[in-house]
NUDREN-842724 format. One line per 2 residues: number of its first residue (from 1); their letters; for each residue x, y, z of N, C-alpha, C, O. Coordinates in Angstrom, 2 decimals. Layout:
BEGIN
NUM> a> X Y Z X Y Z X Y Z X Y Z ~ ... .
end
This chain:
BEGIN
1> md> 0.85 -1.19 0.00 0.00 0.00 0.00 0.89 1.24 0.00 1.80 1.36 0.81 ~ 0.61 2.12 -0.90 1.36 3.36 -1.01 0.50 4.50 -0.45 -0.70 4.56 -0.70 .
3> iq> 1.14 5.38 0.29 0.45 6.55 0.83 1.09 7.78 0.23 2.30 7.98 0.32 ~ 0.24 8.62 -0.39 0.72 9.85 -1.03 0.09 11.03 -0.29 -1.13 11.11 -0.17 .
5> vt> 0.93 11.92 0.20 0.45 13.10 0.91 0.67 14.32 0.01 1.77 14.53 -0.51 ~ -0.39 15.12 -0.15 -0.31 16.34 -0.94 -0.72 17.50 -0.05 -1.78 17.48 0.58 .
7> yr> 0.13 18.53 0.00 -0.20 19.71 0.78 -0.91 20.70 -0.13 -0.45 20.99 -1.23 ~ -2.04 21.22 0.37 -2.89 22.11 -0.43 -3.39 23.27 0.43 -3.23 23.30 1.65 .
9> wt> -4.01 24.22 -0.27 -4.69 25.31 0.44 -6.06 24.77 0.87 -7.06 24.99 0.20 ~ -6.07 24.07 1.97 -7.30 23.49 2.52 -7.29 23.69 4.03 -6.23 23.93 4.62 .
11> sr> -8.43 23.60 4.63 -8.51 23.85 6.07 -8.51 22.56 6.89 -8.44 22.62 8.11 ~ -8.58 21.41 6.23 -8.68 20.16 6.99 -7.94 19.04 6.27 -7.63 19.12 5.08 .
13> ls> -7.67 18.01 7.03 -7.08 16.79 6.48 -8.19 15.93 5.88 -9.30 15.87 6.40 ~ -7.88 15.27 4.79 -8.82 14.32 4.21 -8.03 13.24 3.49 -6.86 13.43 3.16 .
15> mr> -8.68 12.11 3.27 -8.00 11.05 2.52 -9.03 10.26 1.73 -10.22 10.25 2.04 ~ -8.50 9.60 0.69 -9.34 8.74 -0.13 -8.50 7.58 -0.63 -7.27 7.64 -0.68 .
17> iv> -9.21 6.54 -0.99 -8.57 5.36 -1.56 -8.81 5.41 -3.06 -9.95 5.53 -3.51 ~ -7.75 5.31 -3.85 -7.88 5.34 -5.31 -8.02 3.90 -5.83 -7.86 2.95 -5.07 .
19> kn> -8.31 3.77 -7.12 -8.65 2.47 -7.70 -7.62 1.38 -7.45 -7.98 0.22 -7.28 ~ -6.35 1.74 -7.43 -5.32 0.72 -7.23 -5.09 0.39 -5.75 -4.22 -0.42 -5.43 .
21> gd> -5.85 1.02 -4.85 -5.75 0.74 -3.42 -4.83 1.68 -2.66 -4.74 1.59 -1.43 ~ -4.15 2.58 -3.36 -3.29 3.54 -2.67 -4.12 4.54 -1.89 -5.29 4.79 -2.20 .
23> vh> -3.49 5.13 -0.88 -4.14 6.13 -0.04 -3.61 7.50 -0.46 -2.40 7.72 -0.49 ~ -4.52 8.42 -0.78 -4.15 9.79 -1.10 -4.66 10.70 0.01 -5.86 10.76 0.28 .
25> vs> -3.73 11.40 0.65 -4.06 12.29 1.75 -3.85 13.72 1.30 -2.83 14.06 0.71 ~ -4.84 14.57 1.59 -4.71 16.01 1.36 -4.58 16.67 2.72 -5.38 16.44 3.62 .
27> ap> -3.54 17.50 2.86 -3.26 18.14 4.14 -3.08 19.64 3.93 -2.60 20.08 2.89 ~ -3.48 20.43 4.94 -3.26 21.87 4.84 -1.76 22.20 4.77 -0.94 21.57 5.43 .
29> ig> -1.45 23.19 3.97 -0.06 23.64 3.88 0.40 24.08 5.27 -0.30 24.81 5.96 ~ 1.59 23.63 5.66 2.15 24.01 6.95 1.86 23.03 8.07 2.45 23.15 9.14 .
31> ls> 0.98 22.07 7.86 0.68 21.08 8.90 1.88 20.15 9.05 2.48 19.74 8.06 ~ 2.22 19.84 10.27 3.41 19.01 10.52 3.22 17.58 10.02 2.11 17.06 9.96 .
33> ks> 4.34 16.98 9.67 4.34 15.61 9.18 3.80 14.66 10.25 3.10 13.70 9.94 ~ 4.11 14.94 11.52 3.66 14.06 12.60 2.13 14.08 12.73 1.53 13.05 13.03 .
35> kv> 1.50 15.24 12.52 0.03 15.31 12.60 -0.60 14.54 11.44 -1.64 13.90 11.61 ~ 0.02 14.61 10.27 -0.49 13.85 9.13 -0.36 12.35 9.43 -1.29 11.59 9.17 .
37> ed> 0.78 11.94 9.95 0.99 10.53 10.28 0.01 10.06 11.36 -0.49 8.94 11.28 ~ -0.26 10.90 12.36 -1.24 10.57 13.39 -2.63 10.37 12.78 -3.34 9.42 13.12 .
39> fi> -3.01 11.27 11.86 -4.30 11.18 11.18 -4.42 9.85 10.45 -5.44 9.17 10.53 ~ -3.37 9.49 9.74 -3.37 8.22 8.99 -3.48 7.04 9.96 -4.25 6.12 9.72 .
41> aq> -2.71 7.08 11.05 -2.74 5.99 12.03 -4.11 5.86 12.68 -4.60 4.75 12.90 ~ -4.75 6.99 12.99 -6.07 6.98 13.62 -7.13 6.36 12.71 -8.14 5.84 13.18 .
43> hs> -6.91 6.42 11.43 -7.88 5.91 10.46 -7.44 4.61 9.79 -7.92 4.28 8.71 ~ -6.55 3.90 10.42 -6.04 2.67 9.81 -7.13 1.63 9.58 -7.10 0.93 8.57 .
45> dw> -8.09 1.51 10.49 -9.19 0.57 10.30 -10.02 0.97 9.07 -10.38 0.12 8.25 ~ -10.32 2.27 8.96 -11.08 2.76 7.81 -10.31 2.48 6.52 -10.90 2.04 5.54 .
47> ie> -9.02 2.73 6.52 -8.19 2.50 5.33 -8.29 1.04 4.90 -8.47 0.75 3.72 ~ -8.17 0.14 5.87 -8.21 -1.29 5.55 -9.57 -1.67 4.94 -9.63 -2.38 3.94 .
49> ka> -10.66 -1.20 5.55 -12.00 -1.51 5.04 -12.23 -0.88 3.68 -12.79 -1.51 2.78 ~ -11.80 0.37 3.51 -12.00 1.07 2.24 -11.19 0.41 1.13 -11.66 0.30 0.00 .
51> rk> -9.98 -0.01 1.43 -9.17 -0.71 0.42 -9.83 -2.02 0.00 -9.79 -2.39 -1.17 ~ -10.42 -2.71 0.96 -11.11 -3.97 0.64 -12.32 -3.69 -0.24 -12.55 -4.39 -1.22 .
53> rt> -13.11 -2.66 0.11 -14.28 -2.30 -0.71 -13.86 -1.90 -2.12 -14.49 -2.29 -3.10 ~ -12.78 -1.13 -2.22 -12.29 -0.69 -3.52 -11.87 -1.90 -4.36 -12.18 -1.96 -5.55 .
55> ae> -11.16 -2.84 -3.77 -10.73 -4.04 -4.48 -11.94 -4.86 -4.95 -11.94 -5.40 -6.05 ~ -12.97 -4.94 -4.09 -14.17 -5.67 -4.47 -14.88 -5.00 -5.64 -15.34 -5.67 -6.56 .
57> kq> -14.96 -3.67 -5.61 -15.61 -2.94 -6.70 -14.82 -3.10 -8.00 -15.41 -3.25 -9.07 ~ -13.50 -3.07 -7.92 -12.68 -3.26 -9.11 -12.88 -4.66 -9.68 -12.91 -4.85 -10.90 .
59> qq> -13.02 -5.65 -8.79 -13.26 -7.01 -9.25 -14.64 -7.12 -9.90 -14.80 -7.82 -10.90 ~ -15.65 -6.43 -9.33 -16.98 -6.42 -9.93 -16.93 -5.83 -11.35 -17.52 -6.38 -12.28 .
61> ra> -16.21 -4.72 -11.49 -16.08 -4.10 -12.82 -15.40 -5.06 -13.79 -15.85 -5.22 -14.93 ~ -14.33 -5.70 -13.35 -13.61 -6.64 -14.22 -14.53 -7.80 -14.61 -14.55 -8.22 -15.77 .
63> nf> -15.29 -8.32 -13.64 -16.21 -9.41 -13.93 -17.27 -8.98 -14.94 -17.64 -9.75 -15.82 ~ -17.76 -7.75 -14.81 -18.76 -7.24 -15.74 -18.18 -7.18 -17.15 -18.77 -7.73 -18.08 .
65> yn> -17.05 -6.53 -17.32 -16.47 -6.37 -18.66 -15.98 -7.68 -19.25 -16.00 -7.85 -20.47 ~ -15.56 -8.61 -18.40 -15.08 -9.91 -18.90 -16.19 -10.78 -19.46 -15.92 -11.82 -20.06 .
67> ql> -17.46 -10.37 -19.27 -18.58 -11.11 -19.84 -18.58 -11.04 -21.37 -19.16 -11.90 -22.03 ~ -17.93 -10.02 -21.91 -17.87 -9.86 -23.37 -16.47 -10.24 -23.84 -15.53 -9.47 -23.66 .
69> pl> -16.33 -11.41 -24.43 -15.00 -11.82 -24.88 -14.55 -11.00 -26.10 -15.24 -10.96 -27.12 ~ -13.41 -10.37 -25.97 -12.84 -9.59 -27.07 -11.36 -9.92 -27.28 -10.62 -9.13 -27.87 .
71> at> -10.94 -11.07 -26.80 -9.52 -11.42 -26.83 -9.00 -11.72 -28.24 -7.84 -11.45 -28.54 ~ -9.85 -12.27 -29.08 -9.38 -12.62 -30.43 -10.00 -11.66 -31.45 -10.97 -10.96 -31.17 .
73> re> -9.41 -11.65 -32.61 -9.92 -10.80 -33.70 -11.35 -11.23 -34.08 -12.20 -10.38 -34.36 ~ -11.59 -12.54 -34.09 -12.92 -13.04 -34.43 -13.96 -12.57 -33.43 -15.06 -12.18 -33.81 .
75> qa> -13.61 -12.61 -32.13 -14.54 -12.16 -31.10 -14.84 -10.67 -31.24 -15.99 -10.25 -31.11 ~ -13.81 -9.90 -31.49 -14.00 -8.45 -31.64 -14.85 -8.14 -32.87 -15.72 -7.27 -32.82 .
77> ce> -14.60 -8.84 -33.97 -15.39 -8.61 -35.20 -16.84 -9.01 -35.00 -17.74 -8.32 -35.48 ~ -17.07 -10.10 -34.30 -18.44 -10.55 -34.04 -19.17 -9.55 -33.15 -20.33 -9.23 -33.39 .
79> al> -18.48 -9.05 -32.12 -19.08 -8.06 -31.22 -19.39 -6.77 -31.98 -20.46 -6.18 -31.81 ~ -18.48 -6.35 -32.82 -18.68 -5.14 -33.61 -19.89 -5.29 -34.53 -20.70 -4.37 -34.64 .
81> ar> -20.02 -6.43 -35.18 -21.16 -6.66 -36.08 -22.48 -6.64 -35.31 -23.46 -6.07 -35.77 ~ -22.49 -7.28 -34.15 -23.71 -7.29 -33.33 -24.09 -5.89 -32.87 -25.26 -5.52 -32.91 .
83> lk> -23.09 -5.11 -32.43 -23.39 -3.77 -31.94 -23.86 -2.86 -33.07 -24.83 -2.12 -32.90 ~ -23.20 -2.93 -34.21 -23.63 -2.12 -35.37 -25.07 -2.45 -35.75 -25.86 -1.56 -36.03 .
85> am> -25.40 -3.73 -35.75 -26.75 -4.15 -36.11 -27.79 -3.60 -35.14 -28.94 -3.38 -35.52 ~ -27.41 -3.40 -33.90 -28.32 -2.85 -32.92 -28.35 -1.32 -32.94 -29.42 -0.73 -32.93 .
87> ve> -27.18 -0.69 -32.98 -27.07 0.76 -32.82 -27.47 1.54 -34.07 -28.17 2.54 -33.97 ~ -27.04 1.10 -35.22 -27.25 1.90 -36.43 -28.73 2.13 -36.78 -29.07 3.23 -37.20 .
89> pm> -29.61 1.14 -36.61 -31.03 1.45 -36.81 -31.57 2.46 -35.77 -32.43 3.29 -36.09 ~ -31.07 2.38 -34.55 -31.47 3.34 -33.52 -31.02 4.75 -33.89 -31.77 5.71 -33.74 .
91> ve> -29.79 4.86 -34.36 -29.26 6.16 -34.76 -30.10 6.72 -35.90 -30.46 7.90 -35.90 ~ -30.41 5.89 -36.88 -31.21 6.33 -38.02 -32.58 6.82 -37.56 -33.03 7.90 -37.95 .
93> kh> -33.24 6.03 -36.74 -34.58 6.37 -36.26 -34.57 7.70 -35.49 -35.35 8.60 -35.79 ~ -33.68 7.80 -34.51 -33.67 8.99 -33.66 -33.10 10.22 -34.37 -33.47 11.34 -34.06 .
95> sq> -32.20 10.01 -35.31 -31.67 11.14 -36.09 -32.78 11.82 -36.86 -32.85 13.04 -36.91 ~ -33.65 11.02 -37.45 -34.77 11.58 -38.19 -35.73 12.32 -37.28 -36.18 13.42 -37.61 .
97> im> -36.04 11.74 -36.14 -36.95 12.37 -35.19 -36.37 13.68 -34.65 -37.09 14.67 -34.50 ~ -35.08 13.67 -34.36 -34.43 14.81 -33.72 -33.92 15.86 -34.70 -33.60 16.98 -34.31 .
99> gv> -33.85 15.50 -35.95 -33.36 16.44 -36.95 -31.85 16.67 -36.89 -31.38 17.77 -37.18 ~ -31.11 15.63 -36.53 -29.64 15.71 -36.47 -29.07 14.54 -37.26 -29.77 13.57 -37.54 .
101> rp> -27.82 14.66 -37.62 -27.17 13.58 -38.36 -25.68 13.56 -37.96 -24.96 14.51 -38.24 ~ -25.24 12.48 -37.31 -23.80 12.39 -37.01 -23.01 12.23 -38.32 -23.48 11.61 -39.27 .
103> tr> -21.81 12.80 -38.34 -20.99 12.69 -39.55 -20.37 11.30 -39.68 -20.10 10.83 -40.78 ~ -20.15 10.65 -38.53 -19.48 9.35 -38.55 -19.80 8.62 -37.26 -19.90 9.23 -36.20 .
105> ly> -19.97 7.32 -37.35 -20.11 6.45 -36.18 -18.91 5.53 -36.14 -18.49 5.00 -37.16 ~ -18.36 5.35 -34.96 -17.29 4.37 -34.81 -17.40 3.71 -33.46 -18.14 4.18 -32.59 .
107> yk> -16.67 2.63 -33.27 -16.85 1.76 -32.12 -15.48 1.39 -31.54 -14.54 1.12 -32.28 ~ -15.41 1.40 -30.20 -14.17 1.02 -29.51 -14.54 0.24 -28.25 -15.67 0.32 -27.76 .
109> at> -13.60 -0.51 -27.74 -13.81 -1.25 -26.49 -13.44 -0.36 -25.31 -12.48 -0.64 -24.59 ~ -14.20 0.72 -25.11 -13.90 1.65 -24.02 -14.66 1.26 -22.77 -15.82 0.85 -22.83 .
111> is> -14.01 1.40 -21.62 -14.66 1.09 -20.36 -14.96 2.35 -19.55 -15.64 2.28 -18.52 ~ -14.47 3.48 -19.99 -14.70 4.71 -19.23 -16.01 5.39 -19.60 -16.55 6.15 -18.81 .
113> rw> -16.52 5.13 -20.81 -17.75 5.75 -21.28 -18.51 4.79 -22.18 -17.91 3.99 -22.90 ~ -19.84 4.88 -22.11 -20.67 4.09 -23.02 -20.65 4.69 -24.42 -20.70 3.97 -25.42 .
115> gq> -20.57 6.00 -24.48 -20.55 6.68 -25.76 -19.88 8.03 -25.61 -19.71 8.54 -24.50 ~ -19.49 8.60 -26.75 -18.84 9.92 -26.73 -19.14 10.62 -28.04 -18.97 10.07 -29.12 .
117> cn> -19.60 11.87 -27.91 -19.90 12.68 -29.09 -18.83 13.76 -29.22 -18.56 14.50 -28.27 ~ -18.23 13.84 -30.39 -17.29 14.91 -30.68 -18.09 16.00 -31.39 -18.40 15.88 -32.58 .
119> ik> -18.41 17.05 -30.65 -19.28 18.08 -31.23 -18.58 18.90 -32.31 -19.24 19.51 -33.15 ~ -17.25 18.91 -32.29 -16.53 19.68 -33.31 -16.66 19.06 -34.69 -16.86 19.77 -35.68 .
121> dg> -16.56 17.74 -34.76 -16.67 17.10 -36.09 -17.97 16.31 -36.27 -18.20 15.75 -37.34 ~ -18.82 16.26 -35.23 -20.11 15.60 -35.35 -20.07 14.09 -35.32 -21.05 13.43 -35.67 .
123> si> -18.94 13.51 -34.91 -18.82 12.05 -34.87 -19.25 11.52 -33.50 -19.19 12.23 -32.49 ~ -19.66 10.26 -33.49 -20.07 9.61 -32.25 -19.38 8.26 -32.16 -19.35 7.50 -33.13 .
125> cf> -18.82 7.99 -30.99 -18.17 6.71 -30.71 -19.02 5.95 -29.68 -19.47 6.53 -28.69 ~ -19.22 4.67 -29.92 -19.95 3.82 -28.99 -19.03 2.72 -28.48 -18.23 2.16 -29.23 .
127> sl> -19.16 2.40 -27.19 -18.38 1.32 -26.59 -18.94 -0.03 -26.99 -20.16 -0.24 -26.98 ~ -18.06 -0.95 -27.33 -18.49 -2.31 -27.64 -19.18 -2.96 -26.43 -19.99 -3.87 -26.58 .
129> yl> -18.84 -2.47 -25.24 -19.41 -3.04 -24.03 -20.89 -2.69 -23.84 -21.52 -3.16 -22.89 ~ -21.44 -1.88 -24.73 -22.88 -1.66 -24.71 -23.63 -2.98 -24.90 -24.78 -3.11 -24.49 .
131> ll> -22.97 -3.94 -25.52 -23.60 -5.25 -25.73 -23.95 -5.93 -24.42 -24.75 -6.87 -24.41 ~ -23.38 -5.49 -23.32 -23.66 -6.07 -22.01 -24.91 -5.48 -21.36 -25.31 -5.91 -20.28 .
133> lp> -25.51 -4.49 -22.01 -26.69 -3.83 -21.47 -27.93 -4.25 -22.23 -27.84 -4.69 -23.37 ~ -29.10 -4.10 -21.60 -30.34 -4.35 -22.34 -30.49 -3.34 -23.47 -29.95 -2.23 -23.40 .
135> ew> -31.22 -3.73 -24.49 -31.36 -2.88 -25.68 -31.93 -1.50 -25.34 -31.52 -0.51 -25.95 ~ -32.87 -1.41 -24.40 -33.46 -0.12 -24.06 -32.45 0.80 -23.39 -32.57 2.02 -23.48 .
137> cv> -31.45 0.24 -22.71 -30.37 1.06 -22.13 -29.42 1.53 -23.23 -28.90 2.65 -23.17 ~ -29.19 0.69 -24.22 -28.35 1.08 -25.36 -29.03 2.23 -26.10 -28.37 3.18 -26.51 .
139> eh> -30.34 2.14 -26.26 -31.07 3.21 -26.94 -30.93 4.53 -26.19 -30.86 5.60 -26.81 ~ -30.90 4.46 -24.88 -30.68 5.67 -24.07 -29.34 6.31 -24.41 -29.25 7.54 -24.54 .
141> vv> -28.30 5.50 -24.56 -26.97 6.02 -24.90 -26.99 6.65 -26.29 -26.40 7.71 -26.50 ~ -27.66 6.01 -27.22 -27.76 6.56 -28.58 -28.42 7.93 -28.55 -27.90 8.89 -29.13 .
143> vh> -29.56 8.04 -27.87 -30.26 9.33 -27.80 -29.41 10.36 -27.05 -29.35 11.52 -27.45 ~ -28.75 9.94 -26.00 -27.88 10.83 -25.23 -26.83 11.46 -26.14 -26.64 12.68 -26.13 .
145> el> -26.14 10.63 -26.91 -25.07 11.15 -27.77 -25.64 12.02 -28.90 -25.04 13.02 -29.27 ~ -26.79 11.64 -29.44 -27.41 12.48 -30.47 -27.85 13.83 -29.89 -27.77 14.85 -30.57 .
147> ch> -28.31 13.85 -28.66 -28.70 15.11 -28.01 -27.50 16.06 -27.90 -27.66 17.28 -27.93 ~ -26.30 15.49 -27.78 -25.10 16.35 -27.72 -24.88 17.10 -29.04 -24.21 18.13 -29.05 .
149> ll> -25.42 16.60 -30.12 -25.32 17.35 -31.37 -26.20 18.60 -31.34 -25.99 19.54 -32.10 ~ -27.19 18.59 -30.44 -28.07 19.76 -30.25 -27.63 20.62 -29.08 -27.79 21.84 -29.11 .
151> ep> -27.07 19.99 -28.05 -26.62 20.70 -26.85 -25.37 20.02 -26.31 -25.45 18.89 -25.81 ~ -24.21 20.68 -26.41 -22.94 20.05 -26.02 -22.81 19.70 -24.54 -22.18 18.70 -24.19 .
153> sh> -23.39 20.51 -23.66 -23.18 20.27 -22.22 -24.37 19.54 -21.60 -25.40 19.34 -22.24 ~ -24.19 19.14 -20.36 -25.25 18.45 -19.62 -26.04 19.46 -18.79 -26.18 19.29 -17.58 .
155> na> -26.54 20.49 -19.42 -27.28 21.53 -18.71 -28.78 21.23 -18.72 -29.20 20.15 -19.14 ~ -29.58 22.18 -18.25 -31.02 21.99 -18.18 -31.63 21.75 -19.56 -32.54 20.94 -19.70 .
157> rf> -31.13 22.45 -20.57 -31.64 22.25 -21.94 -31.39 20.82 -22.41 -32.25 20.19 -23.02 ~ -30.20 20.31 -22.12 -29.86 18.94 -22.48 -30.84 17.97 -21.83 -31.36 17.06 -22.49 .
159> hk> -31.10 18.15 -20.53 -32.01 17.25 -19.83 -33.44 17.36 -20.38 -34.16 16.36 -20.41 ~ -33.85 18.54 -20.80 -35.16 18.68 -21.42 -35.21 17.93 -22.75 -36.22 17.30 -23.08 .
161> lm> -34.14 18.01 -23.51 -34.07 17.26 -24.76 -34.17 15.76 -24.50 -34.88 15.04 -25.21 ~ -33.46 15.29 -23.50 -33.52 13.87 -23.14 -34.94 13.49 -22.71 -35.45 12.44 -23.11 .
163> dc> -35.57 14.35 -21.90 -36.95 14.09 -21.47 -37.88 14.00 -22.67 -38.80 13.18 -22.69 ~ -37.65 14.83 -23.65 -38.49 14.86 -24.85 -38.26 13.63 -25.73 -39.22 12.99 -26.16 .
165> yy> -37.00 13.30 -26.00 -36.68 12.26 -26.97 -36.54 10.85 -26.40 -36.67 9.87 -27.13 ~ -36.29 10.75 -25.10 -36.21 9.43 -24.46 -36.61 9.57 -23.00 -35.74 9.62 -22.12 .
167> pr> -37.91 9.63 -22.72 -38.40 9.89 -21.36 -37.91 8.90 -20.29 -37.87 9.25 -19.11 ~ -37.53 7.70 -20.69 -37.05 6.69 -19.72 -35.56 6.81 -19.46 -34.97 5.88 -18.90 .
169> wr> -34.92 7.91 -19.84 -33.47 7.99 -19.77 -32.94 7.84 -18.35 -31.90 7.20 -18.15 ~ -33.61 8.40 -17.38 -33.12 8.29 -15.99 -33.16 6.82 -15.52 -32.22 6.34 -14.88 .
171> ea> -34.22 6.14 -15.85 -34.35 4.73 -15.50 -33.28 3.90 -16.22 -32.69 2.99 -15.63 ~ -33.04 4.21 -17.48 -32.03 3.48 -18.25 -30.62 3.74 -17.70 -29.81 2.82 -17.60 .
173> ra> -30.35 4.99 -17.36 -29.04 5.31 -16.78 -28.84 4.56 -15.47 -27.76 4.02 -15.22 ~ -29.88 4.55 -14.63 -29.79 3.84 -13.34 -29.56 2.35 -13.54 -28.79 1.73 -12.81 .
175> ea> -30.24 1.77 -14.54 -30.07 0.34 -14.81 -28.65 0.04 -15.31 -28.05 -0.95 -14.90 ~ -28.12 0.88 -16.17 -26.75 0.68 -16.65 -25.76 0.78 -15.50 -24.84 -0.03 -15.39 .
177> rr> -25.96 1.75 -14.64 -25.07 1.90 -13.48 -25.22 0.73 -12.52 -24.23 0.26 -11.95 ~ -26.45 0.27 -12.33 -26.67 -0.87 -11.44 -25.93 -2.10 -11.97 -25.29 -2.82 -11.20 .
179> rl> -26.02 -2.33 -13.26 -25.35 -3.49 -13.84 -23.84 -3.39 -13.74 -23.16 -4.40 -13.53 ~ -23.34 -2.23 -13.87 -21.90 -2.03 -13.78 -21.44 -1.93 -12.34 -20.26 -2.12 -12.05 .
181> si> -22.36 -1.64 -11.44 -22.04 -1.45 -10.02 -21.02 -0.34 -9.83 -20.04 -0.50 -9.11 ~ -21.28 0.80 -10.50 -20.39 1.94 -10.34 -20.47 2.41 -8.90 -21.55 2.55 -8.33 .
183> cr> -19.31 2.64 -8.33 -19.27 3.13 -6.95 -18.67 4.51 -6.92 -17.89 4.90 -7.79 ~ -19.03 5.23 -5.91 -18.44 6.55 -5.69 -17.10 6.37 -5.01 -16.81 5.31 -4.45 .
185> nn> -16.29 7.40 -5.06 -14.99 7.36 -4.39 -15.17 7.06 -2.92 -16.14 7.51 -2.30 ~ -14.25 6.31 -2.35 -14.23 6.09 -0.91 -13.48 7.26 -0.28 -12.25 7.31 -0.32 .
187> di> -14.22 8.18 0.28 -13.61 9.38 0.85 -13.83 9.43 2.35 -14.81 8.89 2.86 ~ -12.94 10.07 3.03 -13.09 10.35 4.46 -12.58 11.74 4.72 -11.57 12.16 4.14 .
189> s> -13.24 12.47 5.57 -12.80 13.82 5.94 -12.76 13.96 7.44 -12.41 15.03 7.94 .
end
C-alpha cells in the first residue's frame, strides 16, 4: 500500500482510496508531518476496510467487462457486427426524429464511457461493451449522444431534450449503473 500526501490550500485533512488501493491524503499547507501521520494511524481501520471495498468494486467491474470476450480478432469482429446491427437502426430512427445527423459512427472497447460525441466534427463513438446492457439502455446512450449534437453540455436544456426524446433515460441510466455497479470514491474527511 502506497500513501501519497499532498499539501494544499485546505482547512482540513482528508483522505481517499484510489482504484489501485493507494491512499491519497490532502493536508493543509504548513501542517506538521507528525500530525499527518497521526491522522493516517487513527484511520487505519477505515483505510483497511475502504481498500477492501475498492478491491471488491474493481473485481466487480472486471467481472462485468469480462462477460464480453474480445480477446481474439474473431470475437472483436463478431461483437462489432452485433453492436452495429443494434445501434445503427437506432441512430437512423432517432436522427430523423431529432433532426440531427452524425458525420461518422465508430466503435471502440472503451470502459470509461458508453458513448462519446465529438461536437466539433459531429462524430459519435460507442463502446463495444454496450452489448452487455439491455437494448433499451443502449437506446438511451444513442439518444444521449445524439442530443449532444443539439446541446454540447449536460445543462437543463440537455435534460429537457432527453426528457423529450427518451423519457425513460433516468431509468435506463440507473439500470446501466446498477449493472456495472459503479461506486463513488471512498472518501473520508
